[in-house]
N, C-alpha and C positions, 0 to 999 in steps of 0.2 A: 598470547601463546596458544598454539593449537592443542587440542585435547590429546591425551595419550590414551590409546585403546589397547585392550588386551582380551584374552580369552583362555579358557581351559583347552586341553588337548582335543576333546571331541566337539567343542563349540556349543555345548549346552548352556554354558555360562559365558557371558561377555560383560565387559566393564569399560568405563571411561574415567579418566582422571582429569579434572579441571585444575588448572594452576600448575606450578612447577613443584616437583618433588623437592623435599628439603635436603636430602643427601642419599648417597648409595654406598654400600659397603659389602664386603664378603664376611660372612659369619662362619666360624668353624666349630661352634658348640655341638654337642651330641644331639640336642633336640632338633636343631636345624638340619643336621645331617640326616636324621631319621625322617623329618618332615619332607625333605626334598629327595631323599634317596641318593645323595651325592656327597662328595668330600667337603664341599662348601656350598653355602647358599648365597647367591648374589641377590641382595635385597635393596629396595629403595623405600625410604620413609616418606609418608605423606600424612596430611591431616585427614582424619576419617571423613570429614564432610566434603572432601574433594573427590571421594570415590562414589561413582554412580554405577550400580549394577543395571545394565541395559537389557539383559536377557538372562533368564533362568535363575532368578533369586531363590525360587523354591527348590532349586537343585543344589544349593549350597548347604553343606553341613558344617557346623562349627563345633570342634572338640575343645572343651574348656579344660585346660591343663592344670587342674588343681590349684587355682589361684596364681599360677605363674603367667602364662600367656594363652591367648586363643589361637587355634590353628584351624583355618577353614579350607575346605576342599570341595571339588565337584562330586556329587553323589553318583554321577554316571560313569566318569572315567577315572576319578581319583586324583586329578591334578590338584596340586597345592595352589591356593588362590590368595588368601589374605591372612595376615597374622598380627600378633601382638595384641592390641586392644580392640580390633574390629570385631563386632559391630558396635560395641557398647562404649568405647572410650574415644579419646580425642586423637590418638595416633595409630596408624596402620602401617604395616610393612607389606610390600607386594613383591613376590618373587619376580625378578627381572626377566626370567625365562618365559613368563606368560605375556609379556608386552609384545604387541605387534608394531613394528616400525621403530622409530628412534625415540628413546625415552627422554632425551635431552640432558643426560648426565652420565657420568662413568663412576663406578665404585672408586673411592678414594682411600680406603684403608681395609685392613683385615682386623676383625675383632674376635675375641675369645680364642686367640691362637694357642693359649695354654692348653686348650682342650682339643686341638686339631687331631685328625686321624693320623696315626703313626705312619701310615703308608702314603700320606700326601706330603708333598714338598711345595712350599711357597717359593716361587721362582721370580717374582717381580720385585720392584723397589718400593712398593707402597708401604705406608706406615703399618706397623704390626702392634696391636694393642693386646696385652695378655688376657684381659677380661673384657667386661662390658664398659665402654667409655663412661666415665663419671660414676661407675658403680663399684 
């Protein structure tokens, strides 16, 4: 499988993902809305050891959200980059908007729809999970 590449808005940080992402989904929680600045976050899940920062690792700042999840972003342009357990844990989420080219999968569900923005309407037929799957 070809590697998946991506970068931040300004190009100061670039990355590659080896292997196939595990899944992709749309998250509607307030944390993801604030992290991405949008109604929903389109995210894909990978194993952290699949992620290789190929440029600008020193330009990544990681905000550790009080024991909940990590949120990483580019120090130069502020683009959201990696989240969940990156860089310390086994699982990472990557905002699909940072991927260049074809990621090899599509989001298959909406999660945390109980927390969705009141001004956003879900208009597709994907599965809607009220909270976090399995949580």
